[in-house]
C-alpha positions in Angstrom: -0.1 -0.1 0.0 1.4 3.5 -1.1 1.3 5.9 1.6 2.0 9.9 1.9 2.9 11.6 5.0 0.9 14.5 5.8 -0.3 16.5 8.9 -3.7 15.8 9.9 -4.9 19.1 8.8 -3.1 18.7 5.5 -4.9 15.4 4.9 -8.2 16.9 5.7 -7.8 19.5 2.9 -6.3 17.0 0.4 -9.5 14.8 1.0 -11.9 17.7 0.6 -10.3 18.8 -2.6 -11.0 15.3 -4.1 -14.9 14.9 -3.0 -17.3 15.0 -5.9 -21.3 14.5 -6.2 -23.1 12.8 -9.0 -26.8 12.9 -9.7 -28.9 12.8 -12.8 -25.8 12.2 -15.0 -24.2 15.5 -13.7 -21.1 15.5 -11.9 -18.9 18.4 -10.1 -16.9 18.9 -6.9 -18.8 18.9 -3.7 -17.0 21.3 -1.7 -16.7 24.6 -3.0 -14.1 26.2 -0.5 -13.4 27.1 3.1 -14.3 30.2 4.9 -11.9 31.0 7.5 -11.6 33.3 10.5 -8.3 32.7 11.9 -7.5 32.2 15.6 -5.4 29.9 17.9 -6.6 26.5 17.0 -6.8 26.8 13.3 -4.6 29.6 11.9 -1.2 27.5 12.4 -2.5 23.9 11.5 -5.2 24.3 9.2 -4.2 27.4 7.9 -1.1 26.1 6.8 -2.7 23.2 5.3 -5.1 25.4 3.3 -2.1 27.5 2.0 -0.4 24.4 0.6 -3.0 21.8 -0.3 -6.1 24.0 -1.5 -5.6 24.2 -5.0 -9.2 23.9 -6.5 -11.2 25.0 -3.5 -11.6 28.8 -2.6 -10.5 30.1 0.7 -12.6 33.2 2.1 -11.9 35.4 5.0 -15.0 35.5 7.4 -15.8 38.4 9.8 -18.1 36.7 12.4 -18.1 33.0 12.9 -22.0 32.7 13.1 -22.1 35.0 9.9 -19.9 33.2 7.9 -21.3 29.7 8.7 -24.7 31.3 7.6 -23.0 32.2 4.5 -22.2 28.6 3.9 -25.6 27.4 4.8 -27.3 29.7 2.5 -24.9 28.8 -0.4 -25.8 25.1 0.2 -29.4 25.7 0.2 -29.4 27.8 -2.9 -27.4 25.1 -4.6 -30.2 22.6 -3.6 -27.8 20.8 -1.1 -25.5 19.7 -4.2 -22.4 22.0 -3.2 -21.2 23.1 0.3 -18.7 25.4 1.9 -16.9 24.5 5.0 -16.2 26.8 7.5 -13.4 27.1 10.4 -12.8 29.0 13.5 -10.5 29.2 16.6 -11.1 27.1 19.8 -13.3 29.0 22.1 -15.7 31.9 21.4 -15.0 31.3 17.6 -16.3 27.9 17.9 -19.3 28.8 20.0 -20.4 31.6 17.7 -21.0 28.9 15.0 -23.3 26.6 17.1 -26.3 28.9 16.0 -25.5 28.5 12.5 -25.1 24.6 12.8 -28.6 24.7 14.6 -29.9 26.8 11.5 -28.5 24.2 9.0 -29.9 21.1 10.9 -33.3 22.6 11.7 -33.5 23.2 7.8 -31.8 19.8 6.8 -29.1 21.9 5.0 -25.5 20.5 4.7 -22.6 22.4 6.2 -19.1 21.2 7.2 -18.0 22.9 10.5 -14.4 22.7 11.5 -13.7 24.2 14.7 -10.4 24.3 16.5 -10.2 22.5 19.7 -8.1 22.6 23.0 -5.1 20.0 23.2 -5.6 16.4 22.9 -2.5 15.8 24.8 -3.6 18.1 27.6 -0.3 19.1 28.7 -0.7 22.6 28.5 -4.2 22.9 30.0 -6.1 25.2 30.7 -5.2 26.7 27.3 -6.5 30.3 26.7 -10.2 30.2 25.9 -10.6 26.6 27.5 -13.6 25.8 29.5 -12.6 23.5 32.4 -15.3 21.1 33.5 -14.2 19.4 36.7 -16.4 16.4 36.3 -15.1 15.5 32.7 -11.8 17.0 31.3 -12.4 15.5 27.8 -15.2 18.3 27.4 -14.7 21.5 25.5 -16.7 24.2 23.6 -17.0 21.9 20.7 -19.1 19.4 22.7 -22.0 22.1 22.5 -22.3 21.2 18.7 -23.6 17.7 19.7 -27.0 19.1 20.1 -27.5 20.7 16.9 -25.5 18.6 14.5 -26.3 15.3 12.4 -22.8 14.1 12.9 -20.1 15.0 15.5 -16.7 13.8 16.0 -13.3 14.7 17.5 -10.2 14.0 16.0 -7.7 12.9 18.9 -5.3 10.9 16.8 -4.4 11.9 13.0 -5.4 8.3 11.7 -9.0 8.9 12.9 -9.3 11.5 10.3 -10.2 8.8 7.7 -13.2 7.2 9.3 -14.4 10.5 10.6 -14.4 12.2 7.1 -16.1 9.1 5.4 -18.8 9.3 8.2 -19.0 12.9 7.5 -19.5 12.8 3.7 -22.1 10.0 4.3 -24.2 12.6 6.2 -23.5 15.6 4.1 -24.7 13.9 0.9 -27.7 12.0 2.5 -31.1 13.8 1.5 -33.0 12.3 4.3 -30.6 12.9 7.0 -28.6 15.7 6.3 -27.5 18.8 8.4 -24.6 20.1 10.2 -21.6 17.9 10.7 -18.7 19.1 13.2 -15.3 17.8 13.1 -13.6 19.4 16.1 -9.7 19.5 15.6 -7.5 19.6 18.6 -4.9 22.0 17.8 -1.9 19.7 18.7 -3.4 16.9 16.5 -3.8 19.2 13.4 0.0 19.4 13.1 0.7 15.8 13.8 1.8 13.5 11.0 0.8 10.0 9.8 1.5 7.9 6.8 -2.0 8.0 5.1 -2.9 5.6 2.3 -3.0 7.3 -1.0 -6.3 5.7 -1.7 -7.7 8.0 0.8 -7.1 10.9 -1.4 -8.5 9.4 -4.7 -11.2 11.1 -6.3 -14.5 10.0 -4.7 -17.8 10.4 -6.2 -20.8 10.5 -4.1 -24.1 9.4 -6.0 -27.0 11.3 -4.7 -29.5 8.3 -4.7 -32.8 8.9 -5.7 -35.0 6.5 -3.6 -37.8 4.8 -5.5 -41.1 4.2 -3.8 -42.5 0.9 -2.6 -45.2 -0.6 -4.9 -47.6 -1.1 -2.0 -47.1 2.3 -0.7 -48.1 3.7 -4.1 -51.1 1.7 -4.3 -52.2 2.7 -0.7 -51.5 6.3 -1.5 -53.3 6.1 -4.7 -56.4 4.6 -3.0 -56.7 7.3 -0.5 -56.3 10.1 -3.2 -59.1 8.6 -5.3 -61.5 8.8 -2.4 -61.1 12.4 -2.0 -63.6 15.0 -2.9 -61.5 18.0 -1.7 -57.9 17.0 -1.9 -54.8 19.4 -1.5 -51.3 19.2 -2.5 -48.6 21.0 -0.3 -45.2 22.1 -1.8 -42.7 21.5 0.5 -38.7 22.3 0.3 -38.2 18.6 -0.8 -39.7 19.4 -4.0 -37.0 22.0 -4.8 -34.1 20.1 -3.2 -35.0 17.0 -5.4 -35.5 19.2 -8.3 -39.0 17.8 -8.8 -40.4 21.2 -10.0 -41.8 20.0 -13.3 -43.1 16.6 -11.9 -45.0 18.6 -9.0 -46.4 20.9 -11.6 -47.5 18.2 -13.9 -48.9 16.1 -11.1 -51.1 19.1 -10.1 -52.1 19.7 -13.7 -53.0 16.3 -14.5 -55.2 15.7 -11.3 -56.6 19.0 -11.1 -55.3 19.2 -7.5 -54.4 22.8 -5.9 -51.7 23.3 -3.8 -50.3 25.5 -1.1 -46.8 26.6 -0.7 -44.3 26.1 2.5 -41.8 28.7 3.0 -39.1 26.2 1.8 -41.3 25.1 -1.2 -42.3 28.7 -2.4 -41.0 29.5 -5.9 -41.1 25.7 -7.0 -43.7 26.9 -9.2 -44.4 30.4 -10.3 -47.0 32.3 -8.5 -49.5 32.9 -11.1 -50.0 29.1 -11.9 -54.0 28.4 -12.1 -53.6 25.9 -9.2 -51.0 27.7 -7.0 -53.1 28.8 -4.0 -49.9 30.7 -2.4 -48.4 30.2 1.2 -50.3 27.9 3.6 -50.7 28.0 7.2 -50.1 30.6 10.0 -48.3 32.9 7.8 -50.4 31.6 4.8 -53.1 33.5 2.5 -56.6 33.2 2.5 -56.7 31.2 -0.8 -54.7 28.3 0.4 -56.2 28.4 4.0 -59.5 28.6 2.8 -59.1 25.4 0.6 -57.2 23.6 3.4 -59.8 24.0 6.0 -62.1 22.1 3.5 -59.6 19.5 2.4 -60.4 15.8 3.1 -57.0 14.5 1.4 -53.7 16.4 1.9 -50.7 15.1 0.0 -47.7 16.5 1.3 -44.6 16.4 -0.8 -41.1 17.1 1.0 -42.6 19.1 3.8 -41.8 18.6 7.6 -45.4 19.9 8.8 -43.9 22.6 11.0 -46.5 24.4 13.3 -46.6 27.3 10.7 -47.5 25.0 7.8 -50.2 23.4 9.9 -51.2 26.4 12.0 -50.1 24.5 15.1 -52.2 21.5 13.6 -55.4 23.5 13.7 -55.6 24.0 10.1 -57.0 20.7 8.8 -60.2 18.9 9.4 -60.2 16.1 12.2 -61.2 13.5 9.5 -58.6 14.5 7.0 -56.5 11.9 5.8 -52.8 12.5 4.9 -50.4 11.1 2.1 -46.8 12.1 2.6 -44.0 11.8 -0.1 -40.7 12.3 1.6 -37.2 10.9 1.5 -37.1 10.8 5.5 -39.1 7.9 7.1 -39.5 10.1 10.2 -41.0 13.0 8.1 -43.3 10.7 5.9 -44.9 9.4 9.0 -46.1 12.6 10.3 -49.8 13.5 10.7 -50.8 9.6 10.8 -50.1 9.7 6.9 -49.9 7.2 4.5 -46.1 7.3 4.2 -44.5 7.1 0.6 -40.8 7.1 1.5 -39.0 8.2 -1.7 -37.7 10.9 -3.8 -40.2 13.1 -5.0 -38.8 13.3 -8.5 -39.4 9.6 -8.7 -42.5 9.1 -6.6 -44.6 11.7 -8.4 -44.8 10.3 -11.8 -45.5 6.8 -10.4 -48.3 7.9 -8.2 -49.7 9.8 -11.1 -49.6 6.7 -13.2 -51.5 4.9 -10.6 -54.2 7.5 -10.4 -54.9 7.2 -14.1 -58.3 8.7 -14.8 -58.7 10.6 -11.5 -59.5 14.2 -11.4 -60.4 16.2 -8.5 -64.1 17.3 -8.4 -63.5 20.9 -7.8 -65.8 23.1 -9.8 -65.2 27.1 -9.3 -63.6 26.9 -5.6 -60.0 27.3 -6.8 -60.5 30.2 -9.0 -62.7 31.9 -6.6 -60.2 31.6 -3.9 -57.5 32.9 -6.0 -59.5 36.0 -7.2 -60.5 36.9 -3.6 -56.8 36.8 -2.6 -55.8 38.8 -5.7 -58.1 41.4 -4.6 -56.8 41.5 -1.0 -53.1 41.6 -2.5 -54.2 44.9 -4.6 -55.5 46.2 -1.4 -52.2 45.4 0.5 -50.2 46.8 -2.4 -51.9 50.1 -2.0 -52.2 50.9 1.7 -50.9 54.2 2.4 -50.6 56.7 5.3 -52.9 59.0 6.2 -56.1 59.9 8.3 -57.7 56.5 7.3 -54.4 54.7 7.9 -55.4 53.1 11.2 -58.6 51.0 10.2 -56.7 49.7 7.3 -54.0 48.0 9.1 -53.4 46.0 12.5 -54.5 48.5 14.9 -53.3 46.9 17.9 -51.1 49.8 19.6 -51.5 51.7 16.4 -50.7 54.8 18.1 -47.1 53.9 17.8 -47.3 54.3 14.0 -47.9 58.0 14.2 -45.4 58.3 16.9 -42.9 56.8 14.6 -44.0 58.7 11.6 -43.4 62.0 13.6 -40.0 61.1 15.0 -38.5 59.4 12.0 -40.2 61.2 9.2 -41.8 58.1 7.8 -45.0 57.3 6.1 -44.3 53.9 4.2 -46.3 50.7 4.8 -44.6 47.4 4.8 -47.0 45.8 2.5 -46.8 48.5 -0.1 -43.0 48.6 0.0 -42.9 44.8 -0.6 -45.3 45.0 -3.4 -43.2 47.7 -5.1 -39.7 45.8 -4.7 -41.7 42.6 -6.2 -42.7 44.6 -9.1 -39.6 46.5 -9.8 -36.8 44.1 -9.3 -36.1 41.5 -12.2 -37.9 38.2 -12.3 -34.8 36.1 -12.3 -33.4 37.9 -8.9 -33.5 36.2 -5.7 -35.1 37.3 -2.6 -33.8 36.1 0.9 -35.4 36.5 4.3 -35.4 34.8 7.7 -36.9 36.5 10.8 -39.5 39.0 12.0 -42.8 39.8 10.3 -41.2 39.8 6.9 -41.2 36.1 6.3 -45.1 36.1 7.1 -45.7 39.2 4.8 -43.5 37.5 1.9 -45.1 34.1 2.1 -48.4 35.7 1.6 -47.5 38.5 -0.6 -44.4 37.7 -2.6 -45.2 36.6 -6.0 -42.3 34.7 -7.6 -42.0 35.0 -11.4 -39.2 32.6 -11.7 -38.4 29.1 -10.1 -36.0 29.0 -7.2 -36.0 32.8 -6.6 -37.5 32.8 -3.1 -35.1 31.7 -0.1 -36.5 31.9 3.2 -34.7 30.5 6.1 -37.8 29.6 8.5 -36.9 26.3 10.1 -34.8 28.1 12.5 -36.1 31.7 11.9 -32.5 33.0 12.9 -32.3 36.8 13.1 -29.0 37.7 11.4 -29.3 35.2 8.7 -30.4 37.6 6.0 -27.3 39.4 5.1 -24.8 36.7 5.6 -27.1 34.4 3.8 -27.5 37.0 0.9 -23.7 36.6 0.3 -23.8 32.9 0.3 -26.7 33.2 -2.3 -24.6 35.6 -4.3 -21.8 33.1 -4.2 -24.3 30.5 -5.6 -26.1 32.5 -8.3 -23.2 34.5 -9.7 -24.2 37.6 -11.8 -27.9 37.6 -10.9 -29.1 40.1 -8.1 -29.9 38.9 -4.6 -32.3 40.9 -2.3 -32.0 40.5 1.4 -35.4 41.4 3.2 -34.2 42.2 6.7 -35.6 44.2 9.6 -33.8 46.7 11.5 -33.6 44.2 14.5 -31.7 41.5 12.4 -29.3 44.2 10.8 -28.3 45.4 14.5 -27.9 41.8 15.5 -25.6 40.4 12.6 -24.3 42.1 9.5 -20.7 41.5 9.8 -20.7 39.9 6.3 -21.7 43.0 4.7 -17.9 43.8 5.0 -17.0 40.7 3.5 -19.2 41.5 0.5 -17.4 44.8 0.1 -14.1 42.9 0.4 -15.0 40.3 -2.3 -16.7 42.8 -4.8 -20.0 41.0 -4.4 -23.1 43.2 -4.9 -25.7 42.1 -2.5 -28.8 44.6 -2.0 -30.1 44.8 1.6 -33.7 46.2 1.9 -33.7 47.1 5.5 -37.2 47.6 6.7 -36.6 50.2 9.5 -39.5 50.4 11.8 -37.2 50.9 15.0 -38.9 47.8 16.6 -38.9 44.1 16.9 -42.2 44.4 15.1 -43.3 40.9 14.7 -42.8 40.1 18.5 -44.3 43.5 19.4 -47.5 42.3 17.6 -47.4 39.0 19.1 -46.9 40.7 22.5 -49.7 43.1 22.3 -52.1 40.9 20.5 -52.0 38.6 23.6 -53.0 41.3 25.8 -49.6 42.7 27.0 -48.3 46.2 26.9 -45.3 46.9 24.8 -42.1 45.8 26.7 -38.6 45.9 25.1 -39.9 45.4 21.7 -39.4 48.9 20.4 -36.4 50.8 20.0 -37.2 53.8 22.2 -35.3 55.9 24.3 -35.9 55.6 28.0 -38.1 58.2 29.2 -37.9 60.2 32.4 -40.2 57.9 34.1 -37.8 55.1 33.6 -39.9 53.3 30.9 -38.9 52.7 27.2 -41.5 55.2 26.3 -39.4 58.0 24.9 -38.9 59.1 21.2 -38.1 56.2 18.7 -34.3 56.0 18.1 -33.5 57.2 14.7 -30.6 55.1 13.6 -29.0 56.0 10.3 -28.4 52.7 8.9 -27.3 54.3 5.4 -24.3 55.8 7.3 -23.5 52.6 8.7 -23.5 50.9 5.1 -21.5 53.7 3.5 -18.9 53.7 6.3 -18.3 49.8 5.2 -18.0 51.1 1.6 -21.5 50.2 0.3 -23.8 52.2 -1.8 -26.6 53.5 0.4 -30.1 55.1 0.1 -32.2 56.5 2.6 -36.1 56.0 1.8 -39.0 57.8 2.9 -41.4 57.6 -0.2 -42.5 54.9 -2.8 -41.0 57.0 -5.4 -37.7 57.4 -3.7 -37.7 53.6 -3.3 -38.3 52.9 -7.0 -35.8 55.5 -8.3 -33.1 53.9 -5.9 -33.7 50.3 -7.0 -33.3 51.4 -10.6 -30.3 53.4 -9.8 -28.8 50.6 -7.9 -29.2 48.1 -10.9 -26.7 50.0 -12.7 -24.0 49.2 -10.1 -21.7 46.5 -9.9 -19.2 44.9 -7.6 -20.6 47.0 -4.6 -23.0 46.0 -1.9 -26.2 48.4 -1.6 -28.4 49.2 1.4 -31.7 50.8 1.2 -32.8 52.4 4.6 -36.5 52.0 4.1 -38.4 53.8 6.8 -41.8 51.7 7.4 -44.5 52.3 9.9 -44.8 49.9 12.6 -48.2 48.0 12.5 -48.3 48.0 8.7 -47.7 44.3 8.2 -50.1 41.7 6.9 -52.6 40.0 9.2 -53.8 36.4 9.9 -55.9 34.7 7.2 -58.0 31.9 8.7 -55.0 30.8 10.5 -53.8 30.2 14.1 -50.3 29.9 16.0 -50.3 28.3 19.3 -48.2 30.0 21.8 -47.9 30.2 25.6 -51.0 32.4 26.7 -51.3 33.0 30.5 -53.8 31.1 32.3 -53.9 33.4 35.4 -53.4 37.0 35.2 -54.7 40.5 36.7 -54.9 41.6 33.3 -58.5 40.6 31.7 -56.9 40.9 28.1 -54.5 38.2 28.8 -57.4 36.0 30.2 -59.5 36.8 27.2 -56.4 35.4 24.8 -56.4 32.4 27.1 -59.7 31.6 26.4 -59.1 32.1 22.6 -56.4 29.6 22.8 -58.4 26.9 24.7 -61.1 27.5 21.6 -58.5 26.8 19.1 -56.9 24.1 21.0 -60.2 22.2 21.1 -60.3 22.1 17.4 -56.7 21.2 16.8 -55.6 17.7 15.8 -53.8 16.0 18.4 -50.9 14.2 16.4 
């Protein structure tokens, strides 16, 4: 057996250089590169290895460990999990910063390889800088925190362990059913230790992305249930997009006449104006999808995890509704007491359609009427303006804050009108990305994708701060097309470090910053359940010690300009349209639009519910009323 003597870190990089993926006759490298924030624990060992062994892979410099890991997550998601970027950090705070991003990846079933430095395997210098000593277990380090948020976790305490660890890591990273974050902790002494590795370990490895076929019995059972349906409904989940079953899903709907609602991950698998596309479904869904869902007797979920937002906390569907689930994951396929079809959607849908030959859903005018009703509501949302008639036209909970905000920050824009204009003005092939706050709900309802795979929403973990970092990852994935990050001011404040990376890399990302000087989504939840506003608005502390003073007028445009971005401050729809059109002419420079939008100008619920922890005992009658409403909805919710 021929061997080559390399350090563990050098062997790791050489191994990653030679990992490929193959699917549908297409083959390409699987690991695009490595984002690195150097520190002790990775700068000497892995840093040297990257300089020596990275020939094909790119190396990027990160600015914040969580941010750069979110960039990697968004890249893999936009690439439909068929390419990844690895991320590496130092041993202590740097590693801990990536835990949030690892959870984001795993919650969304997105592959990301995390390579944190670690304390010494030999333990001789302990305790080293940034080491957390646990007196009951000296083998623990910060990196053990990744165990709860990763699909696979390992620590390389001897250089030869790298081989089995990386083969297991690649198994998980390329598994559609069980992928997520993979953490390989690297003690800094072991990174530099050498071993005579077999040359065969570094041969080109092609990981075949298997498309699991459905069992005949499962197809037959599923077809029998669907044939009995009088009001069937399809749910288009993220699995449709990841399996690239866009055409198969659309053809299945058209051939059977079954309408479909979209999850956040499934949205833009089919363009918005398809006659059978009812739009977003669930807690943040629209009236068309939710009205049909409430009547559905058979629900066919394709590639969905049935989160509480998709099911409206299991309240949306009839008690007697039956479910058929097509999913590569056995765990997900069995949810909602469904008939499970454990298979890849691209392979399963044509076979199921064949088994349903002759079946057509007996809808008459219901679908068209539901869509027409929602279109009227979309037109209204697009046109909501500020003025004397403003309050009754929007969510009126604590609506006085909108007038105070307009006075303090000279703002008169509504969030719904801003979204409508951006949707109209940007190019159909541009990608929009979001994650947290009220924007995901408004966008699942209002955004109208005109091209496939142009809607990128991280809503499995709903992680504030993903938006800007993720936009950079999307930009790495889509090349010359534009990406627009839809972020609230709360998310921007929490994490925008990779905006500087975008400047450094000459990557134009467009940040649409919805500046309402508050955590508006949570403020709505707070006051909507009978509470006064508490720590959910960005106000100065008033003389009485409360946060009831003027709204804080942060100039986000100046912040962006300080980084080297092009920035615009927006007060009117005309200014916004002119700014977007002007920004289209800019190349290689990130852009930020500081858009002053009024609080309480979001969309409201449409035949939906979200279960939250309402208060059973309170001195406030409004809390008790909210609890009674909670009980009423809970009575009608499915139990499993």
